[in-house]
C-alpha positions in Angstrom: 0.0 0.0 0.0 2.9 2.4 0.9 4.5 1.9 -2.5 1.2 2.6 -4.2 1.0 5.9 -2.4 4.6 6.9 -3.1 4.2 5.9 -6.8 1.1 8.0 -7.0 2.8 11.0 -5.5 5.8 10.5 -7.8 3.6 10.4 -10.9 1.5 13.4 -9.9 4.6 15.5 -9.1 6.1 14.6 -12.5 3.0 15.6 -14.3 3.1 19.0 -12.6 6.8 19.4 -13.5 6.1 18.5 -17.1 3.3 21.1 -17.3 5.7 23.7 -15.8 8.4 22.8 -18.3 5.9 23.2 -21.2 4.8 26.5 -19.8 8.3 27.8 -19.8 8.8 26.8 -23.4 5.4 28.3 -24.4 6.3 31.6 -22.8 9.9 31.6 -24.3 8.8 31.0 -27.9 5.4 32.6 -28.0 5.3 35.6 -25.6 6.0 37.9 -28.6 2.5 37.2 -29.9 1.2 39.8 -27.3 4.2 41.8 -26.2 4.7 43.4 -29.5 1.3 45.1 -29.4 0.3 47.5 -26.5 -3.4 46.7 -27.0 -2.7 43.2 -25.6 -1.5 44.3 -22.2 -4.0 42.2 -20.4 -3.0 39.1 -22.3 0.7 39.8 -21.5 -0.1 40.1 -17.8 -2.3 37.0 -17.8 0.3 35.0 -19.7 3.1 36.0 -17.3 1.0 35.3 -14.2 0.1 31.8 -15.4 3.7 31.0 -16.3 5.0 32.2 -13.0 2.3 30.2 -11.1 3.1 27.0 -13.0 6.9 27.4 -12.6 6.5 27.8 -8.8 4.2 24.7 -8.8 6.8 22.8 -10.8 9.5 23.8 -8.3 7.3 22.5 -5.4 6.5 19.3 -7.3 10.2 18.8 -8.0 11.0 18.9 -4.2 8.0 16.6 -3.5 9.3 14.2 -6.2 12.7 14.0 -4.5 11.2 13.2 -1.0 8.7 10.8 -2.5 11.5 9.0 -4.4 13.4 8.7 -1.1 10.3 7.4 0.7 9.8 4.8 -2.0 13.4 3.7 -1.8 13.3 3.4 2.0 9.9 1.7 2.2 9.5 3.0 5.7 6.7 5.4 5.4 7.1 9.2 6.1 10.0 8.5 8.4 11.9 6.9 5.5 11.3 10.0 3.3 12.9 12.3 5.8 15.5 10.0 7.2 18.9 11.9 7.0 20.9 8.8 5.9 18.4 7.9 3.1 18.3 11.6 2.0 22.1 11.7 1.8 22.1 8.5 -0.3 19.5 9.8 -2.7 21.1 13.2 -2.9 24.4 11.5 -4.1 22.5 9.5 -6.7 21.2 10.4 -10.1 17.9 11.3 -8.5 19.5 14.0 -6.4 21.5 15.3 -9.4 18.3 15.4 -11.5 16.4 17.2 -8.7 19.2 19.7 -8.3 19.4 20.4 -12.1 15.6 20.8 -12.3 15.5 23.2 -9.4 18.3 25.2 -11.0 16.5 25.3 -14.3 13.2 26.4 -12.7 14.9 29.1 -10.5 16.7 30.4 -13.7 13.3 30.7 -15.3 11.9 32.5 -12.3 14.8 35.0 -12.3 14.4 35.5 -16.1 10.7 36.4 -15.6 11.6 39.0 -13.0 13.7 40.9 -15.6 12.2 44.0 -17.1 12.3 43.9 -20.9 11.7 47.5 -21.9 15.3 47.8 -23.0 16.5 45.6 -25.9 19.5 44.3 -23.9 17.2 43.2 -21.0 14.9 41.5 -23.5 17.9 39.6 -24.9 19.1 38.6 -21.4 15.6 37.4 -20.5 15.3 35.3 -23.7 18.8 33.9 -23.1 18.1 33.0 -19.5 14.8 31.3 -20.5 16.6 29.3 -23.2 19.3 28.2 -20.7 16.5 27.1 -18.3 15.0 24.9 -21.0 18.3 23.3 -21.9 19.1 22.6 -18.2 15.6 21.1 -17.7 15.9 19.0 -20.9 19.3 17.7 -20.0 17.9 16.5 -16.6 15.8 14.0 -18.4 18.9 12.1 -19.5 20.0 11.4 -15.9 16.8 9.7 -14.9 14.8 6.6 -15.7 15.6 3.9 -18.4 17.3 6.3 -20.8 20.1 7.0 -18.4 21.5 3.5 -19.3 21.6 4.2 -23.0 24.3 5.9 -25.1 25.1 9.6 -26.0 23.1 9.5 -29.2 20.0 8.3 -27.5 20.4 10.9 -24.8 20.8 13.6 -27.4 17.6 12.4 -29.1 15.8 12.5 -25.8 16.8 16.1 -25.3 15.5 16.9 -28.8 12.3 15.0 -28.1 11.4 16.7 -24.8 12.3 20.2 -26.1 10.0 19.8 -29.1 7.3 18.3 -26.9 7.6 21.3 -24.6 7.5 23.7 -27.6 4.4 22.1 -29.0 2.4 21.6 -25.8 3.6 25.0 -24.4 2.3 26.7 -27.5 -1.3 25.6 -27.0 -2.3 28.1 -24.3 -0.8 31.1 -26.1 -2.5 30.0 -29.3 -5.8 29.6 -27.5 -5.4 33.1 -26.1 -4.6 34.4 -29.5 -7.9 33.1 -30.8 -9.6 35.7 -28.6 -7.1 38.5 -28.7 -5.9 38.8 -32.4 -7.7 39.9 -35.5 -8.7 37.3 -38.0 -5.8 38.4 -40.3 -3.2 38.3 -37.4 -4.6 34.9 -36.2 -4.4 33.4 -39.7 -0.8 34.6 -40.1 0.2 33.2 -36.7 -1.5 29.8 -37.2 0.0 29.5 -40.7 3.5 30.2 -39.3 3.0 27.8 -36.4 1.8 25.1 -38.8 4.9 25.4 -41.0 7.2 25.2 -38.0 5.2 22.3 -36.5 5.4 20.3 -39.7 9.2 20.2 -39.3 9.6 20.1 -35.5 7.0 17.5 -34.9 8.6 15.2 -37.5 11.8 15.4 -35.5 9.8 14.6 -32.3 8.3 11.5 -33.9 11.6 10.2 -35.4 13.4 10.7 -32.1 10.6 9.1 -30.1 10.4 6.1 -32.5 14.2 5.5 -32.2 14.0 5.7 -28.4 11.1 3.2 -28.3 13.1 0.7 -30.5 16.1 1.1 -28.1 14.0 0.7 -25.0 11.6 -2.1 -26.0 13.9 -4.1 -28.2 11.4 -6.2 -30.1 7.8 -6.2 -31.5 6.9 -9.1 -29.2 8.0 -7.0 -26.1 6.0 -4.1 -27.5 2.8 -6.1 -27.6 3.2 -8.5 -24.6 4.9 -6.3 -21.9 3.1 -3.8 -19.7 5.6 -1.2 -20.8 5.0 -1.9 -24.5 1.2 -1.8 -24.0 1.4 1.5 -22.2 3.6 2.8 -25.0 0.9 1.7 -27.6 -1.7 3.6 -25.6 0.5 6.7 -25.6 1.0 6.2 -29.4 -2.8 6.2 -29.8 -3.0 9.5 -28.0 -0.2 10.9 -30.2 -2.1 9.8 -33.3 -5.2 11.6 -32.0 -3.4 14.8 -31.3 -1.8 14.7 -34.7 -5.2 14.3 -36.2 -6.4 17.4 -34.4 -3.3 19.3 -35.6 -4.1 18.2 -39.2 -7.7 19.4 -38.8 -6.4 22.8 -37.7 -4.0 23.1 -40.6 -6.3 21.7 -43.4 -9.8 22.9 -42.3 -9.9 25.4 -39.4 -7.0 27.7 -40.3 -8.1 28.2 -43.9 -11.5 29.4 -42.7 -9.8 32.3 -40.9 -9.2 33.9 -44.3 -12.9 34.4 -44.6 -13.2 35.7 -41.0 -14.7 32.5 -39.8 -13.8 29.6 -37.5 -12.3 31.5 -34.6 -14.5 29.8 -31.9 -14.2 26.4 -33.6 -10.4 26.7 -33.6 -10.4 27.8 -29.9 -12.5 24.8 -28.9 -10.3 22.4 -31.0 -7.2 23.7 -29.3 -8.9 23.1 -25.9 -9.4 19.5 -26.9 -5.8 19.3 -28.0 -4.7 20.6 -24.6 -6.7 17.8 -22.9 -5.0 15.2 -25.1 -1.6 16.8 -24.5 -2.2 16.5 -20.7 -3.2 12.9 -21.1 0.1 12.2 -23.0 2.1 13.9 -20.2 0.3 11.8 -17.6 1.0 8.5 -19.5 4.6 9.6 -19.9 4.9 10.2 -16.1 3.6 6.7 -15.5 5.9 5.2 -18.1 9.0 6.8 -16.4 7.9 6.0 -12.9 5.8 2.9 -12.5 6.2 0.8 -15.7 9.6 -0.1 -17.0 11.0 -2.0 -20.0 12.1 -4.8 -17.8 8.4 -5.5 -16.9 
């Protein structure tokens, strides 16, 4: 029963961290949508407030994850999670290094968001700090879980995979805000640009993800018969569904914007995409915590 509780806490804390990571990426790459126009001041403030909130939540989740991982290792309840000797052991392990790097990345993002960007140099420093935060957070994934046992190429592909994932999922909230803030012409131009970028970057995400799956699962039989493989197949089904939504946007909803139609339909569809993205992050948290290739 104790392991079930610890695993639940670990999975939930990872989900919150993943959402915070995606929010940093979304703010880093899409904040200019509103900041370049003074008429969108309210959207700028709302976007900044949400991003700050999720980063702080991610930082708390990261700390919770470390203590929960310690408790799961000790198997002695709350006492095990706060035992000084166990904490020292975990701190010296890859779990401690990963937690430290993630805390560093999140704090870097918090400091970046505190910078004023009225001057060009401050805006550059802010963007650079946010990019550094993303790189630190992405690198932390290579230290944890099953991928840590693989080679340099696989770790590089994982960094690429999680960065593109964060870019894509982090874009959804700003794009949904844009549906209500921008004119039809501005929204159409934005969605067209995003669609072209996504066509390339999401292809990279899929190629990197497929290669990692091959390395981790090893065989078609393991993919079908193991609990890890079956969970991966479920995640794949979610990925296919979110790709279908993205295709609907590109081929049907975005062209309608040319005729000043489809704003509400696009907003609702992006909301559905956000729900599917959250489901993908939740399954990923379970894959990296509860279910393993060895199972």
